N, C-alpha and C positions, 0 to 999 in steps of 0.2 A: 377462532384462531386455528391455524394449521401449523404443524411442525415442519419447517423447511429443511431440505437437504442442503449440504454445504460442500463446496470445493475450494481449497486454498490454492491460489496461483502465485508462483514465485518466478520472477524473471532473473536470470543468472548469466553472468559473463565472467569466466575465469574466477570462480568463487570457491575453489576447493579448500581454501583456508577457513572460510567462515560458514559455508553451507552446512557442514555437519552439526554445528551448534544450533542453527536455526531448525533443522529437521528434528533434532533431539527434543527441542522445546515443543514441537508439534506432537512428537511421540508421547510426551508427558501430559497431554491434555486430559482433563477430567472427563470431557465429552469426546469420545474416540470415533464417533460415527461421521466421518468426513473423508474426502479424498484429497490428494495433493497432485498438482501439475507443476513441474519445473520446466520452464521454457529456456532451453539452451540457446543463447544468443551468440553463437559462433565461438564457444569456448575452445581453447587449445590445451586445457589442462584436464583434470579428472572430474570436473563438475558433473557431467552427465552420468558417469559411472557411480559417483557418490550418491546422486539422487536416486538412481535405480536401486542401489544397495539399501536405501531406506524405504523402498517400496513406492516411490513416487512415479507417476507417469511422466515420461520425458518427451517433449516435442521440440522440434527445431524451428527457429526463426532466423533466417539468413539476413534480413534487413537489420542493420546494426542500430540499436537504440531502444531505450526502455519503452517508449510508446508503442513501438512495433511488437516487442516481445509481450507486453501486457495485453495488447489487443488480441494477439494470437492465442494466448493462454485463456483469456476470458471467453473468447468465442468457442474454444475447444471444450470448456466446462459444460457439463450436462446437468448441473445442480440448479436448485431454486435460487440459491444465494452464492455469490462468488466473493471470497475473502482474499485480500491481498496483504502480503508483507514482503520485505526485502530479504535477499539472500544473506545479508549480514546482520539481520535483526532477530532477536529472540522474543517470543511471545509468552506471557504469563499463562499458568496452567488452566485458567478459566476463560481464556480468550475465545475459543470456539463456542463454549457454553453461553458466554455473554452475547455473542453475535446471534446465535440461534434463538435465544430468549426474546431479544428485541425484534427480530424479524418474524416472529409469530404474529406480530401486528402487520397486517397486509397493507397498511397505509405507509409504512416505512419502505423506501426504495433505496436509501443509501445511508451509510453511517461511517463515522470516524471515531477514534478513541484516544485515550490518554497516552502519554509517554513517561517513561521512568529513565532518567539519565544516570550514567555511571560517572564516577570521578569524585572530587572533593564534595563534602557534605553541603556546603553553602551553594556550590554550583548546581548540585542535584536538586536542592530545594527550590532555588530561584528559577532555574531553567525549566524544570517540570511545571512549577506553579504558573509562571507567566505564559508558557506555551499553551497549557490547558485552558487558562482564562481566555487567551486569544481565540481558541477554537470555540469556546462557549459563546463568546461575543458574536462571532461570525454566524453561529447558528441562530442567535436571537435577531440579528439584522437581516436574516434571510439571504446571506451570502456564505453558504457552507464551504468549509475549507477542508476537503478530503486530503489526507496526507498519504503519500505513496506506500510507506512502510506499515500503514495501519488503517485500512478502510475496507468496506464491504458494500456490495451493490446487489440489488435484485436482478437476476439474469434477464427476465423478460423485459424489464424496463430498460436495462442496459442495451439490449438488442433493439428496442423500440426507438431509442434516440440515435441509433447508428453506431454505437460503440465509442471508442476513444477517437478524438479528433487528431489525426496524425500530423496535422500542421503544427501542433504544439509539441515540439521536441523538448520543451521544458514546461513543467506544470500541467501535464495532460490530466493528472488525477484531480487537480483543483477545477479544471475546466469541465470535466465530465460531471462533477458534483453540481455545478451551476445549472447544467441542462437537466440533470435528474430531478432537481427540486421543482421543476415546472410540472412534473407528473406525480409528485408525492412528497412525503416528508424525508428530509435528509437530516439526521440527528447526530448529536455528540453522545457517546456512550462512555461514561466515566470509568467503568470497570472493564473496558476493552483495552487492556494495557500491553504495550510492547516496550522493549529496551533496544533503541536504535544504536548502531555503531557510529561513533563520532569521527570516523576517519575522513569523512567528506570535508571536515574543517581543517585538515592537516596541510592543505595547500595554501592556507592563509585565511584567518578568521574574517577579516574585513572584506576580502575579495569574495568569499563565499556568501557572506551576508548581503553584499551588494547584488550578486547574481540572483540569489533567492528573492531579495527585495524587488528587483526589477521584474522577475517572473510574477510575483504577487501583484504588483501594480498593473501590469499589462493584462493579466488573466482575470483578476477580480474586478478591477475598476474600468479598464479600457476595453475589455473583452476582445483582445487581439493577441495573436501569438507573440510571446516575448522575443525581442531582437537579440537573443543570446541562446546559443546551443549549449545545453548542459553537458559537461564532460562525462565520459563513461568512467565510473568508479571501478577500478580493477582490484584484483587480489594483491594487496601490498600492505 
C-alpha cells in the first residue's frame, strides 16, 4: 500500500455566502496534507477573492455548468486522488483522512460517502439513514452512485476514462462512477461524511425530487443523458 496525495476540487458560482464555511471545514481537517482548487465558474461576487484568502488555488472555467467546472478542476489537479465537495457543503474533520486511508488500497478507483442532514431530528435521522442505505445498496449491485458533494476518484483512472462526460449536464458524477467501476472498485465509505446545504429543495420539494429522479433513471438504468438541465444553484 502507498500513501496517496490528495487535492480537493470545488466548483463555485457566486458562492461568497457559503464558501467560507466550506473552506473553514477543510482548514479544520485532522489530516492537513492536501491542496484545494476552487473553480470559479463566472462568479460576479467575491467568490474568487474568498477562495484565495483561504489559500486555495483558483482557476477559471468560462463554460457555465457544474460538469464543465468539475472537469476543469479535476484535470488541473496533480494529486493521486481528487476529492470533490460543493461550495455550500461542509465536511467533517476526518473527511480527508478517511479518503486517504481507503485509497491506500490501489484497487479502489472511486468512492462516495455518508451525509448528515440538518433540521428536525426525525428528518435528520430518516433522511440520512435512507440515503446512506441507498448508496450501500447501489455499491452491492455494482451500480455505484457517486454524489457530487461527496466523492473521490483516483486521478490516473479518471484520466484513463476520459474525464467527465460533458453531455451529462445533470448527474455527471453518477455517470463517471459507472465508468470507473469497469477499471476498479468504487466503494461506499461510511465515515467519509459531509453536511450538504438543503437550499436546492427550496424551489419545491416535489419538483426537485422529480428532476433528481429523472436524472437517476436515465443515468443509472438507461445510460443516457437525462432530458433535463439542472439549474445553477446560486448564492441565495
